[in-house]
Backbone atoms as SQL, in Angstrom:
CREATE TABLE atoms (id INTEGER PRIMARY KEY, chain TEXT, resi INTEGER, resn TEXT, atom TEXT, x REAL, y REAL, z REAL);
INSERT INTO atoms VALUES
  (1, 'A', 1, 'MET', 'N', -18.476, -7.188, -21.382),
  (2, 'A', 1, 'MET', 'CA', -17.212, -6.517, -21.644),
  (3, 'A', 1, 'MET', 'C', -16.285, -6.630, -20.425),
  (4, 'A', 2, 'ARG', 'N', -16.805, -6.429, -19.245),
  (5, 'A', 2, 'ARG', 'CA', -15.981, -6.520, -18.040),
  (6, 'A', 2, 'ARG', 'C', -15.459, -7.938, -17.821),
  (7, 'A', 3, 'LYS', 'N', -16.249, -8.939, -18.166),
  (8, 'A', 3, 'LYS', 'CA', -15.804, -10.319, -17.995),
  (9, 'A', 3, 'LYS', 'C', -14.617, -10.615, -18.907),
  (10, 'A', 4, 'GLN', 'N', -14.629, -10.104, -20.135),
  (11, 'A', 4, 'GLN', 'CA', -13.511, -10.321, -21.042),
  (12, 'A', 4, 'GLN', 'C', -12.244, -9.663, -20.507),
  (13, 'A', 5, 'MET', 'N', -12.376, -8.480, -19.960),
  (14, 'A', 5, 'MET', 'CA', -11.216, -7.779, -19.420),
  (15, 'A', 5, 'MET', 'C', -10.636, -8.558, -18.246),
  (16, 'A', 6, 'ALA', 'N', -11.494, -9.081, -17.377),
  (17, 'A', 6, 'ALA', 'CA', -11.024, -9.846, -16.229),
  (18, 'A', 6, 'ALA', 'C', -10.320, -11.116, -16.701),
  (19, 'A', 7, 'ARG', 'N', -10.848, -11.775, -17.710),
  (20, 'A', 7, 'ARG', 'CA', -10.238, -12.990, -18.226),
  (21, 'A', 7, 'ARG', 'C', -8.865, -12.693, -18.819),
  (22, 'A', 8, 'GLN', 'N', -8.728, -11.600, -19.546),
  (23, 'A', 8, 'GLN', 'CA', -7.439, -11.241, -20.126),
  (24, 'A', 8, 'GLN', 'C', -6.425, -10.934, -19.033),
  (25, 'A', 9, 'LYS', 'N', -6.847, -10.281, -17.983),
  (26, 'A', 9, 'LYS', 'CA', -5.947, -9.977, -16.883),
  (27, 'A', 9, 'LYS', 'C', -5.477, -11.266, -16.220),
  (28, 'A', 10, 'ASP', 'N', -6.380, -12.211, -16.001),
  (29, 'A', 10, 'ASP', 'CA', -6.003, -13.486, -15.404),
  (30, 'A', 10, 'ASP', 'C', -4.992, -14.224, -16.280),
  (31, 'A', 11, 'LEU', 'N', -5.210, -14.202, -17.575),
  (32, 'A', 11, 'LEU', 'CA', -4.298, -14.862, -18.497),
  (33, 'A', 11, 'LEU', 'C', -2.913, -14.234, -18.407),
  (34, 'A', 12, 'PHE', 'N', -2.848, -12.915, -18.358),
  (35, 'A', 12, 'PHE', 'CA', -1.570, -12.220, -18.244),
  (36, 'A', 12, 'PHE', 'C', -0.862, -12.603, -16.957),
  (37, 'A', 13, 'GLU', 'N', -1.596, -12.640, -15.853),
  (38, 'A', 13, 'GLU', 'CA', -0.979, -12.983, -14.571),
  (39, 'A', 13, 'GLU', 'C', -0.452, -14.408, -14.574),
  (40, 'A', 14, 'GLU', 'N', -1.139, -15.320, -15.233),
  (41, 'A', 14, 'GLU', 'CA', -0.658, -16.697, -15.319),
  (42, 'A', 14, 'GLU', 'C', 0.642, -16.765, -16.106),
  (43, 'A', 15, 'VAL', 'N', 0.734, -16.024, -17.196),
  (44, 'A', 15, 'VAL', 'CA', 1.946, -16.028, -18.012),
  (45, 'A', 15, 'VAL', 'C', 3.110, -15.464, -17.204),
  (46, 'A', 16, 'VAL', 'N', 2.874, -14.404, -16.451),
  (47, 'A', 16, 'VAL', 'CA', 3.933, -13.793, -15.647),
  (48, 'A', 16, 'VAL', 'C', 4.412, -14.772, -14.579),
  (49, 'A', 17, 'ARG', 'N', 3.499, -15.438, -13.902),
  (50, 'A', 17, 'ARG', 'CA', 3.880, -16.399, -12.864),
  (51, 'A', 17, 'ARG', 'C', 4.740, -17.519, -13.441),
  (52, 'A', 18, 'GLU', 'N', 4.417, -17.990, -14.628),
  (53, 'A', 18, 'GLU', 'CA', 5.178, -19.069, -15.249),
  (54, 'A', 18, 'GLU', 'C', 6.577, -18.612, -15.644),
  (55, 'A', 19, 'ALA', 'N', 6.748, -17.333, -15.929),
  (56, 'A', 19, 'ALA', 'CA', 8.038, -16.810, -16.373),
  (57, 'A', 19, 'ALA', 'C', 8.978, -16.499, -15.209),
  (58, 'A', 20, 'LEU', 'N', 8.477, -16.415, -13.996),
  (59, 'A', 20, 'LEU', 'CA', 9.309, -16.073, -12.850),
  (60, 'A', 20, 'LEU', 'C', 10.242, -17.222, -12.489),
  (61, 'A', 21, 'VAL', 'N', 11.412, -16.881, -11.980),
  (62, 'A', 21, 'VAL', 'CA', 12.374, -17.876, -11.533),
  (63, 'A', 21, 'VAL', 'C', 11.973, -18.334, -10.130),
  (64, 'A', 22, 'PRO', 'N', 11.984, -19.630, -9.877),
  (65, 'A', 22, 'PRO', 'CA', 11.625, -20.126, -8.543),
  (66, 'A', 22, 'PRO', 'C', 12.545, -19.547, -7.462),
  (67, 'A', 23, 'ASP', 'N', 12.012, -19.342, -6.274),
  (68, 'A', 23, 'ASP', 'CA', 12.762, -18.725, -5.176),
  (69, 'A', 23, 'ASP', 'C', 14.044, -19.473, -4.847),
  (70, 'A', 24, 'GLU', 'N', 14.033, -20.798, -4.925),
  (71, 'A', 24, 'GLU', 'CA', 15.221, -21.567, -4.545),
  (72, 'A', 24, 'GLU', 'C', 16.362, -21.425, -5.563),
  (73, 'A', 25, 'ILE', 'N', 16.058, -20.998, -6.775),
  (74, 'A', 25, 'ILE', 'CA', 17.083, -20.843, -7.810),
  (75, 'A', 25, 'ILE', 'C', 17.600, -19.410, -7.876),
  (76, 'A', 26, 'GLN', 'N', 16.844, -18.450, -7.384),
  (77, 'A', 26, 'GLN', 'CA', 17.201, -17.034, -7.527),
  (78, 'A', 26, 'GLN', 'C', 18.581, -16.676, -6.980),
  (79, 'A', 27, 'PRO', 'N', 18.974, -17.095, -5.770),
  (80, 'A', 27, 'PRO', 'CA', 20.309, -16.689, -5.277),
  (81, 'A', 27, 'PRO', 'C', 21.448, -17.158, -6.181),
  (82, 'A', 28, 'ALA', 'N', 21.388, -18.394, -6.652),
  (83, 'A', 28, 'ALA', 'CA', 22.441, -18.904, -7.537),
  (84, 'A', 28, 'ALA', 'C', 22.431, -18.164, -8.861),
  (85, 'A', 29, 'LEU', 'N', 21.259, -17.853, -9.366),
  (86, 'A', 29, 'LEU', 'CA', 21.144, -17.131, -10.626),
  (87, 'A', 29, 'LEU', 'C', 21.706, -15.719, -10.507),
  (88, 'A', 30, 'VAL', 'N', 21.407, -15.052, -9.421),
  (89, 'A', 30, 'VAL', 'CA', 21.924, -13.693, -9.196),
  (90, 'A', 30, 'VAL', 'C', 23.450, -13.725, -9.074),
  (91, 'A', 31, 'THR', 'N', 23.976, -14.723, -8.378),
  (92, 'A', 31, 'THR', 'CA', 25.425, -14.853, -8.235),
  (93, 'A', 31, 'THR', 'C', 26.091, -15.059, -9.584),
  (94, 'A', 32, 'GLN', 'N', 25.544, -15.951, -10.394),
  (95, 'A', 32, 'GLN', 'CA', 26.110, -16.210, -11.718),
  (96, 'A', 32, 'GLN', 'C', 26.022, -14.981, -12.613),
  (97, 'A', 33, 'LEU', 'N', 24.926, -14.263, -12.525),
  (98, 'A', 33, 'LEU', 'CA', 24.770, -13.045, -13.321),
  (99, 'A', 33, 'LEU', 'C', 25.783, -11.991, -12.905),
  (100, 'A', 34, 'ALA', 'N', 26.013, -11.841, -11.609),
  (101, 'A', 34, 'ALA', 'CA', 26.998, -10.873, -11.121),
  (102, 'A', 34, 'ALA', 'C', 28.399, -11.245, -11.602),
  (103, 'A', 35, 'LEU', 'N', 28.751, -12.533, -11.540),
  (104, 'A', 35, 'LEU', 'CA', 30.059, -12.975, -12.011),
  (105, 'A', 35, 'LEU', 'C', 30.222, -12.719, -13.511),
  (106, 'A', 36, 'LEU', 'N', 29.173, -12.961, -14.256),
  (107, 'A', 36, 'LEU', 'CA', 29.202, -12.695, -15.695),
  (108, 'A', 36, 'LEU', 'C', 29.395, -11.209, -15.969),
  (109, 'A', 37, 'MET', 'N', 28.715, -10.366, -15.208),
  (110, 'A', 37, 'MET', 'CA', 28.840, -8.917, -15.403),
  (111, 'A', 37, 'MET', 'C', 30.254, -8.451, -15.077),
  (112, 'A', 38, 'PHE', 'N', 30.852, -8.956, -13.986),
  (113, 'A', 38, 'PHE', 'CA', 32.224, -8.576, -13.644),
  (114, 'A', 38, 'PHE', 'C', 33.194, -9.019, -14.729),
  (115, 'A', 39, 'ALA', 'N', 32.998, -10.227, -15.264),
  (116, 'A', 39, 'ALA', 'CA', 33.869, -10.719, -16.328),
  (117, 'A', 39, 'ALA', 'C', 33.737, -9.844, -17.570),
  (118, 'A', 40, 'LEU', 'N', 32.524, -9.460, -17.883),
  (119, 'A', 40, 'LEU', 'CA', 32.290, -8.605, -19.044),
  (120, 'A', 40, 'LEU', 'C', 32.931, -7.231, -18.861),
  (121, 'A', 41, 'ILE', 'N', 32.841, -6.700, -17.669),
  (122, 'A', 41, 'ILE', 'CA', 33.475, -5.405, -17.385),
  (123, 'A', 41, 'ILE', 'C', 34.985, -5.513, -17.580),
  (124, 'A', 42, 'ASP', 'N', 35.584, -6.601, -17.088),
  (125, 'A', 42, 'ASP', 'CA', 37.028, -6.790, -17.266),
  (126, 'A', 42, 'ASP', 'C', 37.403, -6.860, -18.736),
  (127, 'A', 43, 'VAL', 'N', 36.635, -7.575, -19.521),
  (128, 'A', 43, 'VAL', 'CA', 36.909, -7.698, -20.954),
  (129, 'A', 43, 'VAL', 'C', 36.806, -6.335, -21.635),
  (130, 'A', 44, 'ILE', 'N', 35.784, -5.576, -21.307),
  (131, 'A', 44, 'ILE', 'CA', 35.606, -4.250, -21.909),
  (132, 'A', 44, 'ILE', 'C', 36.760, -3.335, -21.526),
  (133, 'A', 45, 'GLU', 'N', 37.147, -3.356, -20.256),
  (134, 'A', 45, 'GLU', 'CA', 38.258, -2.511, -19.820),
  (135, 'A', 45, 'GLU', 'C', 39.559, -2.901, -20.522),
  (136, 'A', 46, 'THR', 'N', 39.778, -4.199, -20.711),
  (137, 'A', 46, 'THR', 'CA', 40.970, -4.660, -21.421),
  (138, 'A', 46, 'THR', 'C', 40.957, -4.185, -22.864),
  (139, 'A', 47, 'GLU', 'N', 39.813, -4.284, -23.517),
  (140, 'A', 47, 'GLU', 'CA', 39.697, -3.814, -24.903),
  (141, 'A', 47, 'GLU', 'C', 39.950, -2.312, -24.999),
  (142, 'A', 48, 'VAL', 'N', 39.409, -1.555, -24.085),
  (143, 'A', 48, 'VAL', 'CA', 39.614, -0.103, -24.093),
  (144, 'A', 48, 'VAL', 'C', 41.092, 0.206, -23.898),
  (145, 'A', 49, 'HIS', 'N', 41.717, -0.486, -22.972),
  (146, 'A', 49, 'HIS', 'CA', 43.146, -0.274, -22.713),
  (147, 'A', 49, 'HIS', 'C', 43.969, -0.642, -23.935),
  (148, 'A', 50, 'ASP', 'N', 43.648, -1.776, -24.582),
  (149, 'A', 50, 'ASP', 'CA', 44.371, -2.192, -25.789),
  (150, 'A', 50, 'ASP', 'C', 44.199, -1.181, -26.917),
  (151, 'A', 51, 'GLU', 'N', 43.016, -0.652, -27.082),
  (152, 'A', 51, 'GLU', 'CA', 42.759, 0.331, -28.146),
  (153, 'A', 51, 'GLU', 'C', 43.569, 1.600, -27.891),
  (154, 'A', 52, 'GLN', 'N', 43.706, 1.997, -26.645),
  (155, 'A', 52, 'GLN', 'CA', 44.448, 3.211, -26.331),
  (156, 'A', 52, 'GLN', 'C', 45.941, 3.016, -26.528),
  (157, 'A', 53, 'ASP', 'N', 46.442, 1.807, -26.309),
  (158, 'A', 53, 'ASP', 'CA', 47.880, 1.526, -26.463),
  (159, 'A', 53, 'ASP', 'C', 48.329, 1.556, -27.920),
  (160, 'A', 54, 'ARG', 'N', 47.454, 1.261, -28.853),
  (161, 'A', 54, 'ARG', 'CA', 47.818, 1.182, -30.278),
  (162, 'A', 54, 'ARG', 'C', 48.153, 2.562, -30.847),
  (163, 'A', 55, 'ARG', 'N', 47.657, 3.603, -30.283),
  (164, 'A', 55, 'ARG', 'CA', 47.867, 4.945, -30.828),
  (165, 'A', 55, 'ARG', 'C', 49.183, 5.439, -30.385);
């Protein structure tokens, strides 16, 4: 029973490692994500402002 549990844990850790973003790509990815979030915030604020102007 303990061997099966250890094997399942190893399998999970392998899947997690494969899903991680490589260290050399992380800074560019974080920068792009931040830019996307700022753009989305601007769009939402514009929509809110437009909705308030119609009344």
